[in-house]
N, C-alpha and C positions, 0 to 999 in steps of 0.2 A: 901498389902503387910503394916503392920504398923510401925510407928518410933522405935517402942521398940525392933523389931526383926529386929537385924543387919545383916548384907550381909557379905559374906565372905572378899568381896573388903573392905567393911568398916573396918573390925577387922585388916587384913593384911595391908591396908593403916596405919593404926593407929603402926604397928610395922615395919614401914619404907620401905614396898614394894613398888613398882610402880603397880599400877592396871589395866588391859586393858581389854575391852570386844570387841569381835568382832562376830557379827554374832545377832540371834535372842534372845531378852530380854525375853518377855512373863512372866513378873513377876508383872507388876503394869503399867496401861494404863495412869495413872495421872501424869502430869509431874514431880511431887515431888517423884514419883517413878522410874524415868527412871534412868540409869546407871549413869549418871554423877551426879545426886542429891544423891545415893546409894554407893559413893565410888569410882567409875571407874575414873580415871585420863584422861584416852582415850577412845573412845567408837564409835564404827560404827556398824551401823545394822537398825534393826526394832523392833518396840516395841510389835508387837502381836505376835502371835503364828505361823504363815504360811504367805508364800508372793509365788507370782509368779515369777520365777527366770528371766525375761527377761523383762516384760511389767511393771516396776515399774520407767522407765524413763521419763515419760510425767509429767512436772512439772503442767500444767492445770490438769491433771486428773490422778493422781498418788493412783491406787488401795490401795498400801500401801507404807506409807512415809517412806523413810530411813532418818538416820540422823548420823551427824559422829560430834561426840562432841558438839551434842545438835543443831547443825545447819543443816538445811535440804539439802539433798544431793539425786543427781538423776545420776542413773547410764547411762553413755552414751550409745548410740543407740547400741543394740546388743551385749552389754555385759553381760556376765553371773554372775548372783547374786553369785555362789559359789566363782566362779573367785575373785569377788570385795571383799568377806567375808575375804578371802585367803592372797589378796595382801595388804588389811589394816592392818590384823594382823602383817605380816611381818613388814610393813612400822612401826607400832607401837612398835614393839621390837627393829628396828634400832634407832628410836627415843628416847625409855628409854635405850638403852644401854648407852648412852653419859651421864645418871643419875648415873651410876655406883651403881646401887640397886637391890638387887633381884627383881624378878618380878613376878607376876601372872596375867595369861591369861586365859580368859574364853572364849573357841572358840566354837559357837556352830551355826552349819550348820543348814541352812532350810530342807533339807535331813533327812529323809526321807517323808517329808510331800507332799501332793498334792500341786498343781499339780506336778506329775511325770515329770519332764524335765531334758535334757541333752543338752550337744553340737553337733550337727551335727555328729562331728568325733567319737563320743561314740556310738551315735546310729547306724552308721554305722558297729562299730566292731561288735555288736550282731544281725544286719539283717540277719534273718532266724532262728536265733539261738532258739527262743522261741519254734519251733516245737519240740525241745529235752526235754523241762521241764525246770524249773527254775534252781534247782540245776544243773542238767547235762549241761545246757546251759552255766551256770558261770563257772564250773570246766573244761569245754570242751574249752572255748576261752582262759582261763588263762593257760590251757596244764597241771594243776596239777594232774589230777585223769583220766583223759579219754585220749585215745590215740589220737595223733594227726590227725589220719584219719576220726575220727568223726567230 
Protein backbone atom coordinates (compact mmCIF):
# COMPACT_ATOMS: atom_id res chain seq x y z
CA UNK A 1 0.00 0.00 0.00
CA UNK A 2 1.44 3.35 -0.91
CA UNK A 3 1.17 6.61 1.03
CA UNK A 4 -1.12 8.14 -1.61
CA UNK A 5 -3.78 5.52 -0.86
CA UNK A 6 -5.55 6.52 2.33
CA UNK A 7 -7.05 3.92 4.61
CA UNK A 8 -10.57 4.34 5.90
CA UNK A 9 -9.06 4.78 9.37
CA UNK A 10 -6.93 7.71 8.17
CA UNK A 11 -9.97 9.43 6.65
CA UNK A 12 -12.22 8.82 9.65
CA UNK A 13 -9.54 9.89 12.13
CA UNK A 14 -9.38 13.25 10.34
CA UNK A 15 -13.16 13.46 10.83
CA UNK A 16 -12.86 13.06 14.61
CA UNK A 17 -13.40 9.32 14.97
CA UNK A 18 -11.59 6.98 17.30
CA UNK A 19 -10.09 4.29 15.08
CA UNK A 20 -9.57 0.72 16.28
CA UNK A 21 -8.35 -2.50 14.69
CA UNK A 22 -8.41 -5.94 16.24
CA UNK A 23 -7.43 -9.02 14.26
CA UNK A 24 -5.52 -9.56 11.06
CA UNK A 25 -4.15 -6.66 9.07
CA UNK A 26 -2.91 -8.32 5.84
CA UNK A 27 -2.44 -5.02 4.04
CA UNK A 28 1.30 -4.40 4.26
CA UNK A 29 4.23 -6.05 6.01
CA UNK A 30 6.57 -3.07 6.19
CA UNK A 31 6.36 -1.25 9.52
CA UNK A 32 5.32 2.02 7.86
CA UNK A 33 2.22 0.17 6.61
CA UNK A 34 1.13 -1.24 9.98
CA UNK A 35 -2.21 -0.20 11.51
CA UNK A 36 -0.77 2.40 13.92
CA UNK A 37 1.08 4.07 11.06
CA UNK A 38 -2.01 3.97 8.83
CA UNK A 39 -4.58 5.70 11.00
CA UNK A 40 -5.51 3.27 13.78
CA UNK A 41 -5.15 4.78 17.25
CA UNK A 42 -5.52 1.39 18.92
CA UNK A 43 -4.60 -1.94 17.37
CA UNK A 44 -4.18 -5.58 18.27
CA UNK A 45 -3.42 -8.47 15.98
CA UNK A 46 -1.00 -9.82 13.44
CA UNK A 47 0.30 -8.22 10.29
CA UNK A 48 0.12 -11.19 7.89
CA UNK A 49 -2.89 -13.03 6.54
CA UNK A 50 -3.26 -16.11 8.75
CA UNK A 51 -2.09 -17.48 12.05
CA UNK A 52 -2.21 -20.53 14.27
CA UNK A 53 -4.90 -20.03 16.93
CA UNK A 54 -2.84 -21.28 19.87
CA UNK A 55 0.87 -21.59 19.17
CA UNK A 56 1.82 -17.96 18.80
CA UNK A 57 2.70 -17.34 22.41
CA UNK A 58 6.34 -18.46 22.47
CA UNK A 59 8.42 -15.28 22.58
CA UNK A 60 11.53 -17.23 21.53
CA UNK A 61 9.87 -18.88 18.53
CA UNK A 62 6.72 -17.03 17.47
CA UNK A 63 5.49 -18.32 14.10
CA UNK A 64 3.39 -15.22 13.63
CA UNK A 65 4.07 -12.20 15.77
CA UNK A 66 1.18 -10.47 17.51
CA UNK A 67 1.29 -6.75 18.21
CA UNK A 68 -0.70 -4.53 20.55
CA UNK A 69 -0.29 -0.87 19.67
CA UNK A 70 2.98 -1.66 17.83
CA UNK A 71 4.46 -3.55 20.79
CA UNK A 72 5.09 -7.32 20.64
CA UNK A 73 2.39 -9.27 22.44
CA UNK A 74 2.36 -12.95 23.41
CA UNK A 75 -0.78 -14.91 24.14
CA UNK A 76 -0.89 -16.60 27.50
CA UNK A 77 -0.48 -20.37 27.12
CA UNK A 78 -3.66 -22.07 25.88
CA UNK A 79 -5.46 -18.79 25.14
CA UNK A 80 -7.44 -18.98 21.89
CA UNK A 81 -6.59 -16.27 19.34
CA UNK A 82 -10.24 -15.59 18.47
CA UNK A 83 -10.95 -14.84 22.14
CA UNK A 84 -7.92 -12.52 22.34
CA UNK A 85 -9.06 -10.62 19.23
CA UNK A 86 -12.54 -10.23 20.75
CA UNK A 87 -11.27 -9.27 24.21
CA UNK A 88 -8.90 -6.64 22.84
CA UNK A 89 -11.63 -5.15 20.64
CA UNK A 90 -13.96 -4.89 23.66
CA UNK A 91 -11.19 -3.40 25.81
CA UNK A 92 -10.39 -0.81 23.14
CA UNK A 93 -14.08 0.10 22.91
CA UNK A 94 -14.19 0.62 26.68
CA UNK A 95 -11.10 2.85 26.45
CA UNK A 96 -12.41 4.93 23.56
CA UNK A 97 -15.81 5.44 25.24
CA UNK A 98 -14.06 7.89 27.57
CA UNK A 99 -13.15 10.01 24.53
CA UNK A 100 -16.84 10.71 23.80
CA UNK A 101 -16.18 10.46 20.06
CA UNK A 102 -17.73 8.27 17.39
CA UNK A 103 -15.67 5.19 16.64
CA UNK A 104 -14.69 2.94 13.78
CA UNK A 105 -13.76 -0.64 14.69
CA UNK A 106 -12.23 -2.90 12.07
CA UNK A 107 -12.64 -6.42 13.50
CA UNK A 108 -10.99 -9.10 11.35
CA UNK A 109 -10.90 -12.62 12.73
CA UNK A 110 -8.41 -15.22 11.53
CA UNK A 111 -11.28 -17.64 10.81
CA UNK A 112 -11.94 -19.27 8.37
CA UNK A 113 -8.25 -19.56 7.55
CA UNK A 114 -6.09 -22.59 8.04
CA UNK A 115 -5.36 -24.09 10.33
CA UNK A 116 -8.97 -24.71 11.26
CA UNK A 117 -8.85 -24.92 15.04
CA UNK A 118 -11.42 -24.54 17.77
CA UNK A 119 -11.59 -24.74 21.53
CA UNK A 120 -12.23 -28.27 22.86
CA UNK A 121 -15.77 -27.42 24.02
CA UNK A 122 -16.77 -26.37 20.50
CA UNK A 123 -15.23 -29.46 18.95
CA UNK A 124 -17.15 -31.67 21.41
CA UNK A 125 -20.44 -30.06 20.31
CA UNK A 126 -19.96 -31.45 16.81
CA UNK A 127 -18.47 -34.85 17.73
CA UNK A 128 -19.85 -37.51 15.37
CA UNK A 129 -21.82 -34.89 13.51
CA UNK A 130 -19.68 -34.89 10.39
CA UNK A 131 -21.25 -38.18 9.31
CA UNK A 132 -24.45 -36.22 8.62
CA UNK A 133 -22.73 -33.93 6.12
CA UNK A 134 -21.63 -30.33 6.65
CA UNK A 135 -24.90 -28.43 6.21
CA UNK A 136 -27.06 -31.08 7.88
CA UNK A 137 -24.57 -31.27 10.71
CA UNK A 138 -24.64 -27.53 11.39
CA UNK A 139 -28.41 -27.27 11.30
CA UNK A 140 -28.83 -30.46 13.30
CA UNK A 141 -26.69 -29.14 16.14
CA UNK A 142 -28.43 -25.78 16.21
CA UNK A 143 -31.86 -27.44 15.91
CA UNK A 144 -33.11 -24.98 13.31
CA UNK A 145 -33.98 -27.26 10.41
CA UNK A 146 -33.65 -30.85 11.49
CA UNK A 147 -35.58 -32.65 14.19
CA UNK A 148 -33.74 -33.04 17.49
CA UNK A 149 -33.84 -36.85 17.02
CA UNK A 150 -31.43 -36.54 14.12
